[in-house]
N, C-alpha and C positions, 0 to 999 in steps of 0.2 A: 135796029137798036134805038132805044129812046135816048134823048139828050140826057147826059149825066146830071144836069142841073134841074131837070124837071122834078117838081114836087109831087111825090106820090101820096104822102100822108100830110094833109094840111094841119090837122090837130096837133101833131107832134113835130111838124116841120122836118120830115124825113124825105130826102131826095133819092133819086135813083143811085147817085154816087154813094150815099150813106148805106143803102142796101148792099151795093156791090162791096163796099169796104167791110161791112159786117160779115158778109159771106167769106171774104178772104181772111178774116180773123179766126175762122173755124178750121179745125184740123182737116176736115173733109166735108164736102156737101154733095151727097148723092141722092137724097130723098127730099123732095120739095116740101112736104109737110113738116118734117123734122127741121129742115133748113129755115122754114118760116118761123117756127117756134124759137129758134136760136136768134134769128134776125130781130124778132119781136123783143126778146130779152135784151139785146144789145141796143136797139134803137127806140124801143117803146112804141113802134109803129102799130097801128090798128088797135090801140088801147083806149082811144078816145071814142069817136062815134062809130068806128068800125067800117066806115064806108070805103076805105082804101084797101080792104082785104084782098079783093080780086086783083087790083093793080099791083100790090106787093107780090102776090103769088105769080103773076105774069112776069114781073121783073126778075124774080128769082129763077123761074124756069128759063127765061131768056139768057140770063147770066150763066146758068149752069150748062146751057147748050153751046155757049160761045167757045 
């Protein structure tokens, strides 16, 4: 598990904890791609340069499996 304070999206300053918090705002999170879309709406991650997309997807997958 990544450190909750690690910054995943530098452009929008979104940390692992922010992604985790966004997931827990959702009614359910069973699909990684749909969850990414919702996390992106909440945090605006991966809307700058887009370089964090894979890191965000990995974090979502990790959180969903925990």
